[in-house]
C-alpha positions in Angstrom: -27.0 -3.0 14.0 -25.7 -5.5 11.5 -23.8 -8.7 12.3 -20.6 -7.1 11.2 -20.7 -4.3 13.8 -21.9 -6.7 16.4 -18.9 -8.9 15.8 -16.6 -6.0 15.7 -17.7 -4.9 19.2 -16.7 -8.3 20.4 -13.4 -8.2 18.4 -12.4 -4.9 20.2 -12.6 -6.8 23.5 -10.5 -9.7 22.3 -8.1 -8.2 19.8 -6.1 -5.1 20.8 -7.0 -2.4 18.2 -9.9 -4.5 16.9 -8.2 -5.6 13.6 -4.7 -6.6 12.4 -4.5 -3.8 9.9 -5.1 -0.1 10.8 -6.6 0.6 7.4 -9.3 -2.0 7.9 -10.6 -0.5 11.1 -14.2 0.6 10.7 -13.3 3.8 12.5 -11.0 4.7 9.6 -14.0 4.5 7.2 -17.5 4.7 8.7 -17.6 4.3 12.5 -20.4 2.2 13.8 -21.9 1.6 10.4 -19.2 0.0 8.2 -20.0 -3.7 7.6 -16.6 -4.7 9.0 -16.6 -8.4 7.9 -17.2 -10.3 4.8 -18.7 -13.7 4.0 -17.5 -14.1 0.4 -16.1 -12.1 -2.5 -15.8 -12.4 -6.2 -14.5 -10.1 -8.9 -15.1 -6.7 -7.3 -18.1 -7.7 -5.3 -18.3 -8.4 -1.6 -21.1 -10.0 0.5 -21.2 -9.0 4.2 -22.3 -11.2 7.1 -25.9 -10.1 6.6 -25.9 -11.1 2.9 -25.8 -7.6 1.6 -23.9 -7.3 -1.7 -21.5 -4.4 -2.4 -19.4 -3.3 -5.3 -16.0 -2.5 -4.0 -14.9 0.8 -5.4 -12.5 1.5 -2.5 -9.4 -0.3 -1.6 -9.7 -3.8 -3.2 -8.1 -5.6 -0.3 -6.0 -2.6 0.6 -4.4 -2.8 -2.8 -3.7 -6.5 -2.7 -6.2 -7.7 -5.2 -5.0 -6.3 -8.5 -6.8 -8.9 -10.5 -9.9 -8.9 -8.3 -11.3 -11.2 -5.6 -11.1 -15.0 -6.1 -9.5 -14.7 -9.5 -10.0 -18.1 -11.2 -6.5 -18.4 -12.8 -4.7 -17.6 -9.6 -7.0 -19.6 -7.3 -6.6 -22.6 -9.7 -2.8 -22.5 -9.3 -3.1 -22.1 -5.5 -5.6 -25.0 -5.2 -3.3 -27.3 -7.2 -0.4 -26.2 -4.9 -2.4 -27.0 -1.8 -3.4 -30.4 -3.2 0.3 -31.2 -3.8 1.4 -29.9 -0.4 2.1 -26.3 0.7 4.9 -26.9 3.3 7.5 -29.6 3.5 11.0 -30.2 4.7 12.2 -29.5 1.2 12.0 -26.2 -0.6 9.5 -25.4 -3.3 11.0 -25.0 -6.8 8.7 -22.0 -7.5 10.8 -19.7 -5.4 13.6 -20.2 -8.0 11.2 -19.8 -10.9 9.9 -16.6 -9.4 13.4 -15.2 -8.8 14.2 -15.7 -12.5 11.0 -14.0 -13.5 11.6 -11.0 -11.2 15.1 -10.6 -12.5 13.9 -10.9 -16.1 11.4 -8.1 -15.4 14.2 -6.0 -13.7 17.5 -6.6 -15.6 19.4 -4.4 -13.2 18.8 -6.8 -10.3 20.8 -10.0 -9.7 19.5 -11.6 -6.5 16.2 -12.1 -4.7 15.0 -12.8 -1.1 11.5 -13.3 0.0 9.2 -12.5 2.9 5.4 -12.5 3.1 4.4 -8.9 3.9 5.4 -5.4 2.8 6.6 -4.3 6.2 8.6 -7.5 6.6 10.2 -7.0 3.2 11.2 -3.4 3.9 12.7 -4.5 7.2 14.7 -7.2 5.4 15.9 -4.6 2.9 17.1 -2.2 5.6 18.8 -5.1 7.5 20.7 -6.0 4.3 21.7 -2.4 3.7 23.1 -2.1 7.2 24.9 -5.4 6.9 26.4 -4.5 3.6 27.7 -1.1 4.6 28.4 -1.6 8.3 26.6 1.6 9.0 23.4 2.3 11.0 21.7 5.5 9.9 18.9 5.3 7.4 17.3 8.3 5.6 13.8 7.7 4.3 10.9 9.3 2.6 7.3 8.0 2.8 5.5 5.3 4.7 7.3 1.9 5.1 5.5 -0.2 7.6 5.3 -0.9 11.3 8.8 -2.2 12.1 11.2 -0.7 14.7 13.7 0.7 12.1 10.9 3.0 10.8 9.1 3.9 14.0 12.4 4.7 15.7 12.3 8.1 13.8 9.6 9.2 16.3 11.8 8.5 19.3 13.6 11.9 18.8 10.5 13.8 17.6 7.1 12.2 18.1 5.8 14.1 15.0 8.7 13.1 12.7 6.6 10.7 10.8 3.4 12.8 10.6 4.1 14.1 7.1 5.0 10.8 5.7 1.5 9.3 5.7 0.0 8.4 9.1 0.1 11.0 11.9 0.2 9.9 15.5 2.4 6.7 15.2 3.6 6.0 18.7 7.1 4.5 19.0 6.2 3.0 22.4 7.9 -0.3 22.7 10.7 0.6 20.3 14.1 0.4 22.2 15.2 3.9 23.1 18.7 2.9 22.0 17.5 3.1 18.4 17.0 6.9 18.7 19.0 8.6 16.0 19.2 5.6 13.6 16.6 6.8 11.1 15.6 10.2 9.8 12.7 11.2 7.5 12.8 13.7 4.6 9.9 14.9 2.4 9.4 13.5 -1.0 10.6 16.0 -3.6 12.5 18.1 -1.0 16.1 17.7 -2.1 17.3 20.5 0.1 16.1 18.7 3.2 17.7 15.5 1.9 21.0 17.1 1.3 21.0 18.7 4.7 20.7 15.2 6.3 23.4 13.8 4.0 25.7 16.6 5.1 25.0 16.0 8.7 25.1 12.1 8.8 27.0 11.3 5.6 29.7 9.1 7.1 27.2 7.2 9.2 24.6 6.5 6.5 23.8 2.9 5.7 21.1 3.5 3.0 18.4 5.7 1.7 14.8 4.4 1.4 12.3 6.1 -1.0 8.8 5.4 -2.1 8.8 5.2 -5.9 5.9 7.6 -6.3 3.8 9.7 -4.0 0.8 12.0 -4.7 2.9 14.6 -6.5 5.3 14.6 -9.5 8.9 15.3 -8.3 11.1 17.9 -9.7 13.2 16.5 -12.6 16.5 16.4 -10.6 15.1 15.0 -7.4 15.9 11.4 -8.3 19.2 12.4 -9.8 20.3 14.1 -6.6 19.4 11.0 -4.5 21.0 8.6 -6.9 24.2 10.7 -7.1 24.6 11.0 -3.3 23.9 7.3 -2.7 26.5 6.3 -5.3 29.0 8.8 -4.0 28.6 7.4 -0.5 28.6 3.8 -1.7 25.3 3.0 0.0 22.2 1.4 -1.5 19.1 3.3 -2.7 16.2 1.1 -1.6 12.9 1.8 -3.5 9.7 0.8 -1.8 7.3 -0.6 -4.4 4.9 -2.2 -1.9 2.0 0.0 -3.1 3.3 1.2 -6.5 4.6 -2.0 -7.9 2.7 -3.8 -10.6 0.3 -0.9 -11.0 1.8 1.0 -13.9 3.5 -2.0 -15.6 4.3 -5.6 -14.8 7.0 -4.9 -12.4 8.3 -1.8 -10.6 7.0 1.7 -11.2 10.7 2.8 -11.1 11.1 1.4 -14.6 8.4 3.8 -15.8 9.5 6.9 -13.9 13.2 6.6 -14.5 14.4 5.8 -11.0 17.4 3.5 -10.6 17.5 1.5 -7.3 20.0 -0.8 -5.8 17.3 -2.7 -4.0 13.6 -2.8 -4.6 10.8 -4.3 -2.5 7.5 -5.6 -3.8 4.5 -7.1 -1.9 0.7 -6.9 -2.2 0.5 -5.9 -5.9 2.2 -9.1 -7.1 0.2 -12.0 -5.8 -3.5 -11.0 -5.8 -4.4 -11.4 -2.2 -2.0 -14.2 -1.2 0.8 -13.3 1.2 4.0 -12.7 -0.7 6.8 -10.1 -0.8 10.1 -10.0 -2.6 13.4 -8.1 -2.1 15.4 -7.8 -5.3 18.7 -6.1 -5.8 22.3 -5.9 -6.9 24.6 -8.7 -5.8 27.1 -6.4 -4.1 24.4 -5.5 -1.5 22.1 -8.6 -1.5 24.9 -11.0 -0.8 25.2 -9.5 2.7 22.0 -11.4 3.5 24.3 -14.4 4.0 26.3 -12.5 6.6 23.3 -11.6 8.8 20.6 -13.9 10.1 17.4 -13.5 8.0 15.3 -16.6 8.2 11.6 -17.6 8.7 9.8 -20.9 8.3 6.7 -19.5 6.6 8.8 -17.5 4.1 9.4 -20.9 2.5 5.7 -22.0 2.0 4.6 -22.6 -1.6 1.4 -20.7 -2.0 3.0 -17.2 -2.1 5.4 -17.9 -5.0 2.8 -19.9 -6.9 0.2 -17.1 -6.5 2.8 -14.5 -7.5 3.8 -16.4 -10.7 0.2 -16.9 -11.7 -0.6 -13.3 -11.1 2.4 -12.0 -13.0 1.8 -14.3 -15.9 -1.8 -13.2 -16.2 -0.7 -9.5 -16.0 1.6 -10.1 -18.9 -1.0 -12.1 -20.9 -3.9 -9.7 -20.3 -2.2 -6.3 -20.2 -3.8 -5.8 -16.8 -2.0 -2.5 -16.0 -3.4 -0.8 -19.2 -6.9 -1.7 -18.0 -6.2 -0.4 -14.4 -4.8 2.9 -15.8 -7.8 3.4 -18.0 -10.2 2.7 -15.1 -8.4 5.2 -12.8 -8.3 7.8 -15.5 -12.1 7.5 -16.0 -12.7 7.7 -12.3 -10.5 10.8 -11.8 -12.1 12.6 -14.7 -15.5 11.7 -13.3 -14.8 13.0 -9.9 -13.4 16.3 -11.3 -16.4 16.8 -13.6 -18.9 16.0 -10.9 -17.2 18.4 -8.4 -17.5 21.2 -11.0 -21.1 20.3 -11.7 -22.0 20.5 -8.0 -19.6 23.3 -7.0 -17.7 21.1 -4.6 -14.1 22.0 -3.8 -12.0 18.9 -4.1 -8.4 17.9 -5.0 -8.0 14.9 -7.2 -4.6 13.2 -7.5 -2.2 10.2 -7.4 -1.5 7.5 -9.9 -4.5 6.5 -12.0 -4.6 2.9 -10.5 -4.3 4.4 -7.0 -6.6 7.4 -7.3 -7.9 9.6 -4.5 -9.7 12.8 -3.9 -9.8 15.1 -0.9 -12.5 17.6 0.2 -10.8 20.9 0.9 -13.2 22.0 3.6 -14.6 19.9 6.5 -12.6 17.0 4.9 -13.3 14.3 7.5 -16.9 15.1 7.8 -17.5 15.1 4.1 -15.4 12.0 3.6 -17.6 10.2 6.3 -20.8 11.4 4.7 -19.6 10.3 1.2 -18.8 6.8 2.5 -22.1 6.7 4.4 -24.2 7.7 1.4 -22.4 5.4 -1.0 -22.8 2.5 1.3 -26.6 3.0 1.2 -26.3 2.8 -2.6 -24.5 -0.5 -2.5 -20.9 0.6 -2.8 -17.9 0.2 -0.5 -16.4 3.6 -1.3 -14.3 6.2 0.3 -12.1 9.0 -1.1 -9.7 6.5 -2.6 -10.2 4.2 -5.5 -7.8 1.3 -6.1 -8.3 -0.1 -9.6 -8.3 -3.8 -10.4 -8.8 -6.0 -13.5 -12.3 -7.0 -12.4 -13.5 -3.4 -12.5 -15.5 -3.2 -15.8 -17.2 -0.4 -17.6 -20.6 -1.3 -16.1 -19.2 -1.0 -12.5 -17.7 2.4 -13.3 -20.9 3.7 -14.9 -23.1 2.9 -11.9 -20.4 4.1 -9.5 -20.1 7.5 -11.1 -23.9 7.7 -11.2 -24.0 7.1 -7.4 -21.2 9.7 -7.0 -23.3 12.2 -8.9 -26.2 11.7 -6.5 -24.0 11.9 -3.4 -22.1 14.9 -4.6 -25.4 16.6 -5.2 -26.5 15.7 -1.7 -23.3 17.0 -0.2 -23.6 20.3 -2.1 -27.1 20.8 -0.7 -26.1 20.5 3.0 -23.1 22.8 3.0 -24.5 24.9 5.9 -24.5 22.1 8.4 -23.1 18.8 7.1 -22.5 17.3 10.6 -26.3 17.1 11.2 -26.5 14.4 8.5 -24.0 12.0 10.0 -25.5 8.8 11.3 -22.5 8.0 13.4 -19.2 9.5 14.5 -16.7 11.2 12.1 -14.1 8.8 10.7 -10.6 8.9 12.2 -7.4 10.0 10.5 -4.1 8.5 11.4 -3.2 6.2 14.3 -5.3 6.4 17.5 -5.9 4.0 20.4 -9.3 2.5 20.5 -11.3 2.7 23.8 
């Protein structure tokens, strides 16, 4: 057993759930075999606690490292910030500079507030919406974080959130009095959305929508949502935590023709440093002055400095064009290899946030794929998050390894479970024993 798994066993005794982020649990990837912890990282390479080097062709910091690990330009700006002082009694001027930059990139927006995580940012946006409208009920589609406003949907129906991204999210600890304050609808299901509007229209304080999911919506899906929010005088809040800064330098809504009143950005904008931004129209954002939204570490300097350095490099280097091309090559590679080896897979999502699914024995094959790719020196699962540090040479060796592993998977179709060297990976939220 490697040092990472040894340390993880200790962590599960000391840290409820083992990690701070569900997506980083080894059980979600390769139980009992995933390296779990890193010693250092650079570009798209990671060294574990045993000194093993891997090329990260999986989540790249769960989507936070759009430029790559330890990017020299961003880190240089952060180091200078640290040397000058990260936190003082006074405010950092970079938060004003960043607000100007975000509004320049999104001319429809007029005001900006900050937090440091995606879930925090979404919670702030929902609070602002309720404060501005004086109404409680939120309709939403997609996954939007761990906070009470979102999990409260499972108080009435413990499976309400299952189709949004993660099944099994337990609302234990969410006040029962929040029951009936948020309701989900499926992306691209305008009929379900309109039913909820008809039922709760005069109680609605806002609508929350992920900019993009794994499918292209019908042409009038966005139009219906925009029309109803405008008719009711409530904000349309677009969650750009995952999609933002992937298709362009700014929000994906600018590319796909969606028109929000409030938009939330986080991990895509600051290359691994904690930062989130809530931007929006003044008529809604100004309500942040009427409700209490305040946190000491939302005023530290590293986040805005890292975001400015990241955004400026994206503009200078056309980072999104590179990520789109990487994802396109990967998706085409998966499809061609699946045909070559007669494997039934579905490939989809945005090119910079690519994924594939095995249609049969999906979790078994996903675990085996991760297991065999790890042996070949790759952190890999059925998702690929592109970054600027991914170069042609990384993609070539990755697809060569995929070719070998797909061939192996095709050869063991009769009894794939026999080749697992540990348990099958988990899907969704589960308590750890």
